[in-house]
C-alpha positions in Angstrom: -0.1 -0.2 -0.1 1.1 3.7 -1.2 0.2 6.6 0.5 -0.2 9.9 -1.0 -1.8 13.8 -0.5 -5.2 14.5 -2.1 -4.3 17.3 -4.5 -7.8 18.3 -5.2 -8.0 18.0 -1.0 -9.2 21.8 -0.2 -7.0 22.1 3.2 -4.1 20.0 2.4 -3.7 20.5 -1.6 -2.2 17.3 -1.8 0.6 17.5 0.7 1.8 15.1 3.4 4.6 14.7 5.2 6.7 11.5 5.7 5.4 10.7 8.9 2.0 10.6 7.4 3.4 8.7 4.1 4.9 6.3 6.1 1.9 5.7 8.3 0.9 2.0 5.9 4.0 1.1 6.8 4.0 1.3 10.5 1.5 -1.3 10.3 3.8 -3.9 9.3 6.2 -2.7 12.1 8.1 -5.9 13.5 8.3 -3.8 16.7 4.4 -3.8 16.5 2.9 -5.8 19.3 -0.4 -7.8 18.0 -1.4 -9.1 21.6 -1.8 -7.7 25.1 1.7 -8.6 27.5 1.5 -8.8 31.3 4.5 -8.7 33.1 5.8 -12.3 34.9 7.3 -11.2 39.2 10.9 -11.8 37.2 10.0 -8.3 34.8 9.9 -10.8 31.5 6.4 -10.2 29.6 4.0 -12.6 28.1 0.6 -12.5 25.9 -2.4 -12.1 27.6 -5.9 -12.1 26.0 -7.2 -8.4 25.4 -10.4 -9.2 27.7 -8.5 -11.1 30.4 -6.1 -8.1 30.5 -8.6 -5.5 31.3 -10.4 -7.7 33.2 -7.2 -8.0 35.7 -6.9 -3.9 35.5 -10.3 -3.3 36.1 -10.2 -5.6 39.4 -6.6 -4.3 40.6 -7.9 -0.4 40.4 -10.9 -1.1 42.1 -8.4 -3.1 44.9 -6.3 0.5 44.7 -8.9 2.5 45.0 -10.5 0.8 48.1 -7.5 1.0 50.1 -5.7 4.1 49.2 -8.9 6.1 48.0 -9.5 7.7 44.2 -6.4 10.1 44.5 -4.5 6.9 44.2 -4.6 6.6 40.7 -3.5 8.4 37.9 -3.8 9.3 34.1 -1.3 10.8 31.3 -2.6 11.0 28.5 0.0 11.5 25.6 0.3 12.6 22.1 -0.5 9.5 20.7 -4.0 9.6 23.2 -4.5 13.0 23.0 -4.6 12.9 19.4 -7.3 10.3 19.3 -10.8 11.8 19.9 -12.8 8.1 21.5 -9.6 7.2 23.5 -9.2 10.6 25.3 -12.9 10.6 25.8 -13.7 7.4 27.1 -10.0 7.7 29.3 -11.2 11.3 30.8 -15.0 9.3 31.6 -13.2 6.1 33.4 -11.1 8.8 35.5 -14.6 10.2 36.6 -16.0 7.2 37.3 -13.4 6.6 39.4 -13.7 9.8 41.4 -9.7 10.4 40.8 -9.3 14.2 39.4 -5.4 13.2 38.8 -5.5 13.5 34.9 -2.0 14.9 33.2 -1.2 15.7 29.4 1.5 16.8 27.6 0.6 20.3 27.6 2.0 21.3 30.8 5.1 20.1 29.6 5.1 21.2 25.8 3.2 24.7 25.5 1.8 25.3 28.7 1.8 29.1 28.5 -1.2 28.9 25.5 -3.6 28.0 28.1 -2.3 30.2 30.8 -1.9 33.3 28.5 -5.8 33.2 27.5 -7.1 32.6 30.9 -4.9 36.2 31.9 -5.2 38.1 29.0 -9.3 37.1 27.8 -10.4 35.6 24.4 -11.3 38.0 21.8 -14.8 36.0 21.2 -15.1 36.4 17.0 -11.3 35.1 16.5 -8.8 35.9 14.5 -8.5 37.3 10.7 -7.7 34.4 7.8 -4.0 33.7 7.2 -4.7 35.2 3.6 -5.1 38.2 4.9 -1.9 39.2 7.5 0.5 41.7 6.3 3.0 40.4 9.3 3.6 37.2 10.7 5.8 36.7 14.4 7.2 33.5 14.8 8.7 33.1 18.2 10.7 29.4 18.7 8.6 28.0 16.7 9.4 26.1 13.0 5.9 25.0 11.1 7.7 23.9 8.0 9.1 21.3 10.0 6.7 20.8 13.3 3.3 21.2 11.0 2.0 23.3 13.1 2.7 26.7 14.8 0.8 29.8 13.2 0.7 28.6 8.9 -1.9 26.0 8.8 -2.0 22.6 7.9 0.1 23.2 4.4 2.9 25.5 6.6 5.4 26.1 3.7 2.5 26.5 0.9 0.8 28.7 3.2 4.2 30.7 3.8 5.3 30.8 0.6 2.0 32.1 -1.2 1.7 35.0 1.8 5.1 36.4 1.3 4.7 36.3 -2.5 1.2 39.0 -1.4 3.3 40.9 0.6 3.8 39.7 4.1 6.7 40.5 6.2 7.4 37.4 8.5 9.7 38.4 11.5 11.5 35.2 14.0 12.3 35.0 16.9 15.1 31.7 17.2 18.7 31.0 18.1 18.8 28.8 15.4 18.2 30.1 11.6 15.4 27.4 11.2 13.4 25.9 7.9 11.9 28.7 8.7 14.2 31.7 9.9 15.8 31.5 6.7 12.5 33.0 4.9 12.3 35.7 7.4 12.4 39.1 6.7 14.1 39.7 10.2 15.4 36.8 11.9 16.4 38.0 15.5 19.1 35.5 16.3 19.0 35.4 20.3 20.5 34.2 23.1 17.9 30.8 24.6 15.7 32.0 27.0 15.3 35.4 26.7 11.9 35.7 24.5 9.8 37.0 27.2 12.5 40.2 27.4 12.6 40.7 23.5 8.9 40.6 23.4 8.8 43.2 26.0 10.9 45.3 24.0 8.9 45.1 21.1 6.0 46.0 23.1 7.1 49.1 24.6 8.7 50.1 20.9 5.1 49.9 19.9 3.8 51.7 22.5 6.2 54.4 22.5 6.1 54.8 18.5 2.6 54.7 19.3 2.0 52.4 16.7 -1.2 51.2 18.6 -5.0 50.5 17.7 -6.2 53.4 20.5 -9.9 53.0 19.7 -10.0 49.1 20.3 -7.1 49.5 23.1 -9.9 52.3 24.8 -13.3 50.2 24.1 -12.0 46.6 24.6 -9.3 46.3 26.6 -7.4 47.2 30.3 -4.6 47.9 31.9 -2.5 49.6 29.4 -1.9 51.9 32.4 0.3 48.4 34.3 1.7 47.0 31.3 3.3 50.8 30.4 4.9 50.5 33.6 6.2 47.2 33.3 7.7 47.1 29.8 9.6 50.5 30.9 12.7 48.9 31.5 13.1 47.0 28.5 14.4 49.6 26.3 16.0 48.3 22.9 19.4 48.8 24.3 18.4 46.9 27.5 16.9 44.0 25.3 20.2 43.7 23.0 22.5 43.3 25.7 20.6 41.1 27.4 19.7 38.7 24.3 22.9 39.6 22.2 20.9 41.1 19.5 21.9 44.8 17.2 19.3 47.3 19.3 18.1 48.1 15.7 16.6 44.8 15.4 14.0 45.7 18.1 13.2 49.0 16.2 13.0 46.9 13.0 10.4 44.2 14.6 8.4 46.7 16.2 8.2 48.6 12.8 6.9 45.8 10.7 4.3 44.8 13.1 3.3 48.0 14.0 2.9 49.3 10.2 0.6 45.9 9.6 -3.1 46.6 9.6 -3.4 42.9 9.9 -1.0 39.7 11.6 -0.8 36.7 12.9 1.9 35.7 16.4 2.4 32.5 17.5 5.2 30.2 20.1 5.9 26.6 19.9 8.0 24.8 22.1 11.3 26.4 21.3 9.7 29.4 23.6 8.1 27.6 25.9 10.3 25.0 27.6 13.2 28.2 27.5 11.3 29.4 30.5 8.5 32.0 31.3 6.4 30.2 28.9 3.1 32.4 30.3 5.1 35.5 30.0 6.1 34.6 26.5 2.7 33.4 25.3 1.2 36.6 27.2 2.9 39.1 25.6 2.2 37.6 22.2 -1.5 37.9 22.9 -0.7 41.8 24.0 0.9 42.8 20.8 -1.8 41.1 18.6 -4.4 43.3 21.0 -2.7 46.2 20.5 -3.0 46.3 17.2 -5.8 45.4 16.9 -5.6 42.1 14.9 -9.0 40.7 15.7 -12.3 40.1 13.8 -15.0 43.1 14.3 -18.5 43.5 13.7 -19.8 43.0 10.6 -16.8 41.1 9.4 -17.2 37.2 8.0 -16.2 34.4 10.3 -14.0 32.5 7.8 -14.4 29.4 9.7 -18.0 28.3 11.3 -17.2 25.0 12.3 -17.5 21.7 11.0 -16.7 19.0 13.8 -16.1 21.8 16.5 -18.6 24.5 17.9 -16.3 27.6 18.0 -16.9 30.3 20.3 -19.7 32.9 19.8 -19.4 35.1 17.2 -19.4 38.0 19.1 -16.9 41.0 18.7 -16.4 40.8 22.2 -14.3 40.2 24.8 -14.3 36.9 27.3 -12.5 38.7 30.1 -9.7 36.8 32.2 -10.8 33.3 33.8 -9.3 31.0 36.3 -6.1 29.6 34.5 -3.6 28.5 37.6 -3.4 27.3 41.0 -6.6 25.5 40.5 -8.3 22.3 41.1 -6.7 19.2 42.9 -3.4 20.8 44.9 0.4 18.7 44.5 2.0 17.6 47.6 5.2 19.3 45.9 6.4 23.0 45.0 3.1 24.3 45.7 2.1 23.8 42.7 -1.6 22.4 42.0 -3.7 22.6 38.3 -4.1 24.9 35.4 -6.3 25.0 32.7 -3.8 23.1 30.7 -4.5 20.2 33.4 -2.2 19.0 35.9 1.2 19.6 36.7 3.0 16.7 34.5 6.2 17.7 35.9 5.3 17.0 39.4 3.9 13.7 38.7 7.1 11.8 39.3 7.1 13.2 43.0 3.4 12.6 43.7 4.4 8.7 42.5 7.5 8.5 44.8 6.8 10.4 47.5 5.4 8.5 50.6 2.5 9.5 52.6 -1.2 10.4 52.1 -2.2 10.7 48.2 0.5 9.3 46.6 -0.6 8.1 43.2 -0.2 4.5 43.2 -1.5 3.1 39.8 -0.8 5.0 36.6 -3.0 4.8 33.2 -0.6 5.6 30.2 -2.7 6.2 27.0 -0.7 6.7 24.1 2.5 8.3 25.6 6.2 7.6 26.8 7.4 9.1 30.4 10.6 7.4 30.1 11.5 8.8 27.2 9.4 12.2 27.1 9.1 13.7 30.8 11.8 16.1 32.4 13.9 14.2 34.4 14.2 11.0 33.1 16.1 9.2 36.2 13.3 10.3 38.7 10.6 9.4 35.8 12.2 5.7 35.5 12.1 5.1 39.5 8.6 6.8 39.4 7.2 4.1 36.8 9.1 1.3 39.3 7.7 2.3 42.1 4.1 2.1 41.1 2.1 -0.6 41.9 0.4 -1.1 39.2 1.2 0.5 35.6 -0.7 0.1 32.5 0.4 1.1 29.0 -2.0 1.4 26.2 0.4 1.4 23.2 1.2 -0.2 20.6 4.9 -1.1 21.2 7.3 -2.2 23.9 8.3 1.5 24.4 11.0 2.7 27.3 8.3 2.8 29.7 6.3 0.1 28.6 9.3 -2.4 29.2 8.4 -1.4 32.9 4.4 -1.9 32.8 2.6 -4.4 34.3 0.3 -4.7 31.6 0.6 -3.3 27.6 -2.5 -3.1 25.8 -1.7 -2.5 21.8 -4.7 -1.2 20.0 -5.6 -0.5 16.3 -3.6 1.7 14.2 -4.7 4.7 12.4 -5.6 2.7 9.1 -7.1 0.3 10.8 -10.3 2.7 12.6 -12.4 5.5 11.5 -10.8 8.8 11.9 -11.6 12.3 11.2 -10.6 16.0 11.5 -11.7 16.8 14.5 -8.4 17.0 16.4 -7.2 19.5 14.0 -10.2 21.4 13.9 -9.9 21.9 17.9 -6.1 23.0 17.9 -8.0 26.2 16.0 -10.1 26.9 18.8 -6.9 28.1 21.3 -7.3 32.3 19.7 -3.9 32.7 17.8 -4.6 32.2 13.6 -3.1 29.9 12.1 -3.9 27.0 14.3 -6.4 24.7 12.6 -8.7 25.5 9.6 -8.8 28.7 8.5 -12.3 27.6 6.5 -15.0 25.0 7.5 -13.2 22.0 6.6 -14.2 18.1 7.7 -13.2 14.9 6.7 -14.2 11.1 7.8 -12.0 8.7 6.9 -13.3 5.2 7.1 -10.6 2.2 8.1 -8.8 0.8 5.0 -6.9 -2.3 6.4 -7.9 -5.0 9.0 -4.7 -5.5 11.7 -3.3 -8.8 10.8 -4.6 -12.5 10.8 -4.4 -13.7 14.6 -3.8 -10.0 16.3 -5.8 -9.4 19.3 -6.2 -5.7 19.3 -8.8 -3.5 19.5 -9.5 0.4 19.4 -8.1 1.9 22.8 -11.7 3.7 23.7 -13.0 -0.6 23.5 -10.1 -1.5 26.5 -11.3 1.3 27.9 -14.7 0.1 28.2 -13.6 -3.1 29.1 -11.5 -1.9 32.0 -14.6 0.7 33.2 -17.3 -2.6 33.0 -14.4 -4.7 35.2 -13.9 -1.9 38.1 -17.4 -1.0 38.4 -17.2 2.6 36.6 -20.4 3.7 34.7 -19.0 5.5 32.0 -20.2 9.1 30.8 -19.2 10.2 27.7 -18.5 14.4 27.3 -18.9 15.8 24.0 -15.2 17.5 22.8 -17.0 19.0 20.1 -18.4 21.4 23.0 -16.3 23.8 24.1 -18.4 25.1 27.2 -17.7 22.3 30.2 -20.8 23.2 32.0 -22.7 22.1 28.5 -20.5 19.3 27.8 -21.4 17.8 31.1 -25.2 18.5 31.1 -25.2 16.9 27.4 -23.0 13.8 28.5 -23.8 10.6 26.9 -24.4 7.7 29.4 -23.7 4.3 28.5 -25.1 1.1 28.8 -22.2 -0.9 30.9 -23.8 -4.2 29.7 -23.1 -4.1 25.6 -20.5 -2.5 24.3 -21.4 0.8 22.0 -20.7 0.7 18.1 -18.2 2.6 16.4 -21.3 5.0 14.9 -22.7 5.1 18.3 -19.3 6.2 20.1 -18.2 8.9 17.6 -22.1 10.3 17.8 -20.9 10.6 22.0 -17.3 12.1 21.4 -18.9 14.6 18.6 -22.0 15.6 20.1 -23.0 19.3 18.9 -20.8 19.3 16.4 -21.7 22.3 14.2 -22.3 20.0 10.8 -24.3 16.5 11.9 -21.1 13.8 11.7 -23.3 11.7 9.3 -23.5 14.5 6.9 -19.3 14.9 7.3 -18.9 10.9 6.9 -21.0 10.9 2.9 -17.9 12.1 1.2 -14.4 10.0 2.3 -12.5 12.9 0.6 -12.3 16.3 2.2 -14.2 18.9 1.6 -15.8 22.5 3.4 -18.9 23.1 4.5 -19.5 26.8 3.9 -21.7 28.6 5.9 -21.8 32.4 6.3 -21.3 33.5 9.4 -21.0 37.2 10.5 -19.7 38.6 13.9 -22.5 40.0 15.9 -21.8 43.0 17.9 -21.1 43.4 21.2 -24.4 42.8 23.4 -25.7 45.8 24.9 -24.1 45.6 28.8 -21.4 43.8 28.2 -18.4 44.3 30.9 -15.6 41.6 29.6 -12.4 43.1 28.9 -9.2 42.2 27.3 -6.5 42.4 30.2 -3.4 43.9 29.2 -1.8 44.4 32.8 -2.3 40.9 34.2 -0.9 41.7 37.7 1.1 38.0 37.9 2.7 39.1 34.3 3.6 42.4 35.5 5.0 40.8 38.4 7.0 38.1 36.2 8.2 41.2 34.4 9.7 43.1 36.9 11.1 40.2 37.9 12.7 39.3 34.5 14.1 43.0 34.5 15.9 42.8 37.5 17.5 39.3 36.5 21.2 39.1 36.4 22.6 36.6 33.6 23.3 33.2 34.5 26.8 32.6 35.9 27.9 29.2 35.8 30.3 26.3 34.7 28.4 25.6 31.5 29.2 27.3 28.9 26.5 25.9 26.2 23.0 25.9 26.3 20.9 22.8 24.9 18.4 23.7 23.2 15.2 21.8 21.7 14.7 21.2 17.8 12.3 19.4 15.3 13.6 16.9 13.2 11.3 16.8 10.2 11.6 12.9 9.9 10.5 12.2 13.5 8.0 13.0 16.0 8.8 12.7 19.7 9.3 8.9 20.5 7.6 7.8 18.0 8.0 5.2 15.5 11.7 5.2 14.1 12.2 2.1 11.9 11.2 3.2 8.6 14.3 3.7 6.6 12.8 6.2 4.9 12.4 8.0 7.9 16.0 6.9 9.0 17.4 8.3 5.3 19.0 11.4 7.0 20.0 10.5 10.6 18.4 7.4 13.1 19.5 9.2 16.3 19.4 12.8 17.2 22.3 14.4 16.5 24.3 17.1 18.8 23.9 19.9 16.3 26.8 22.3 17.3 27.9 25.7 15.4 31.5 24.5 13.7 33.5 27.1 15.5 32.5 25.1 18.2 33.2 22.0 17.4 36.7 23.2 16.6 36.9 25.0 19.9 36.4 21.9 21.9 38.0 19.9 19.4 35.3 17.8 18.0 34.7 16.5 14.5 31.1 15.7 12.3 30.4 12.1 13.9 32.6 11.5 16.5 30.8 11.9 20.2 30.9 14.5 22.7 29.7 14.4 26.7 26.9 16.2 27.3 26.8 17.3 31.1 24.1 19.3 33.1 24.0 19.8 37.1 21.7 16.7 36.5 23.6 14.2 34.4 25.9 13.4 32.2 25.4 11.9 28.0 26.3 11.0 25.7 25.9 12.4 21.9 26.8 12.8 18.5 28.1 16.0 17.3 27.2 17.5 13.8 27.5 21.1 12.5 25.2 23.8 11.7 26.3 27.0 10.6 23.1 28.3 11.1 23.3 27.9 14.6 23.8 30.3 17.0 27.6 30.1 18.7 26.9 28.7 22.3 23.7 26.6 22.0 23.7 23.1 21.1 20.5 21.8 19.6 18.9 18.6 20.1 15.6 16.8 19.7 13.6 15.3 22.2 12.3 12.6 23.3 15.1 9.8 22.4 17.9 7.7 23.9 17.5 4.5 25.9 16.8 4.1 29.5 18.7 5.6 32.2 20.3 2.4 33.7 21.2 1.5 30.1 24.7 2.2 28.4 24.3 5.2 27.0 24.5 4.3 22.5 23.5 7.6 21.0 24.1 5.9 17.3 21.3 3.3 17.8 18.7 4.7 20.3 19.3 8.9 20.2 20.2 11.0 23.2 18.0 11.6 26.1 18.3 15.5 26.6 15.0 14.8 29.1 18.2 13.3 31.6 19.8 16.9 31.7 16.6 18.7 33.4 15.6 18.8 36.7 12.2 19.1 37.8 12.4 20.7 41.3 14.4 23.8 40.2 14.0 26.8 37.6 9.8 25.8 37.2 7.2 27.5 36.1 5.5 28.7 39.1 2.1 28.7 37.2 2.6 24.9 35.2 5.7 23.4 37.1 7.4 23.3 33.5 11.0 23.4 34.0 13.6 24.2 31.8 13.5 21.3 28.9 14.9 24.2 26.6 18.2 26.6 27.3 19.5 24.1 29.4 22.8 25.2 31.1 25.3 22.2 29.6 29.0 21.8 29.3 30.3 19.5 25.9 33.7 17.8 25.8 35.1 14.9 23.3 34.4 11.6 25.0 36.8 9.3 25.3 36.5 5.5 25.8 37.2 5.9 29.9 34.6 8.3 29.5 31.6 6.0 28.6 28.6 7.1 30.4 
């Protein structure tokens, strides 16, 4: 079977990434599990029927809850599970039925600042102008041409080419001359970890030069005076000294953004993992608001929604909303929940820390904590300390090797899928995410599992587990953005008869703007146009966008007063994406390994010469937390003093490092209990202080 993009598709226009094109090969990989596995007392795993595994898991969960309470059971929804709406909805329903609030996700160790910024600043309900109208785009620590996300829609290279051809100006803030930065009209190649200071400097310059939508600010915002005072110290000269860029670039960036009538802003993992993610994301929204880059009354909303219900088409602000220090409190570091779920960086501590409230059972849905969570050493210890570890995963990952049960699901081409997840990405209030147009598609399964396989969809296994645990499931629609309404309209399942696929999708996407069956009539993606005009703000509406949220203003004061970090670690390790791979997902395809079969330690050639290392040679990468082996590679587009590596690689911490085979674990270099974000708990996972030296035989890790 061969996979390729559909040139007639109105959203993707024939585009597909190599990871998608290799999807068929994944179904045939030797590493794919075709039967559930149960761990034996000696650590080995044996096959077990999926229904028997689910019965045992449900029984053990019930025993743990009876002995230690509902909080002793936790759920981590990994990227593989987060993108699978039925799996996500059933997993959340299971946790509610068990009475446990302990739900964690990658959001708090990926880009947590996005949700927190929404809460502090508020959302503009009408949304953003379409990408085709933008005259400027600001990207911070994101490389959408490679990552396929980050502000340029589902076909980013095409979108950027067309936008620049019509005159859009691109400003990129990034320590690396990425594939996207190469196309920038202005590239601020800064020191890592200074994104907040740079954006504060741009905001100051916009205010100082009067490049503001004064009418919009007067009518729709509050907090401008607090913002002015907080960004006052961030002069072009001050920012230039901190960030290692010319002061003129701050002025030029503000001019490009300030002269654009319409534009977009976006940040990625590079910015969110480098410290102060909430500040960075908040200031991006401030720039958007100061410039008035938002839809107004009388304008047409380009996407009125297909499978996801949009926000009301009102030219009005939601106002700030609770976004941190909420919900369940952690027992460590004073952390609590956010609107992006509980802090994943505290989960290993919650497992290891003795006493009342300790987590004893963990369900991992499509994730690989040992590879992905910060502080790999602590994470591995935590996985082994659990009374019950269950992984729903198609392969024996670094995490699954520690699991009591591994339940492999059907894969993508064996199940019904649709466009709901990517459409949902467009609800964050930043343009260029999700679909600009009302696009929808439902794809029926095209393959059957291999003969003899004992696999089923994740939701089916979760349903069986709930049956065994005596936990009745009520499915809340992921189409409905209002949590109260989603709860009021939840679908209660019959726990004696497993639902069919159609019933599941209708429950998971209940309330979708376009009926699911209508979208499913054609297996090709298409548009469902409906004219939606933005309505004026209702009379008496008082909510406003907040330009001067007190916690962020306090953060800016602390950033302005902070001195440069002095330590014995002259390099900063920064995150990057690799075009051929995504996180710790499958890496067996020869086509995907055509460039690299590991994650190189990219360095500037001058830095390589200074430490005496050649291309392809092993290097020791040392932080205060640990030392790992990497393989050096030259990147002339990298700022000197940086080493750039992709995350979620490497073997387990108790295995010898073999970077040419398994890659290098950057998460092993992280602490979770220092340099962490006070809102989400995310520690430094990029801009990590490290030392680099040539590796020798007697320095094996």
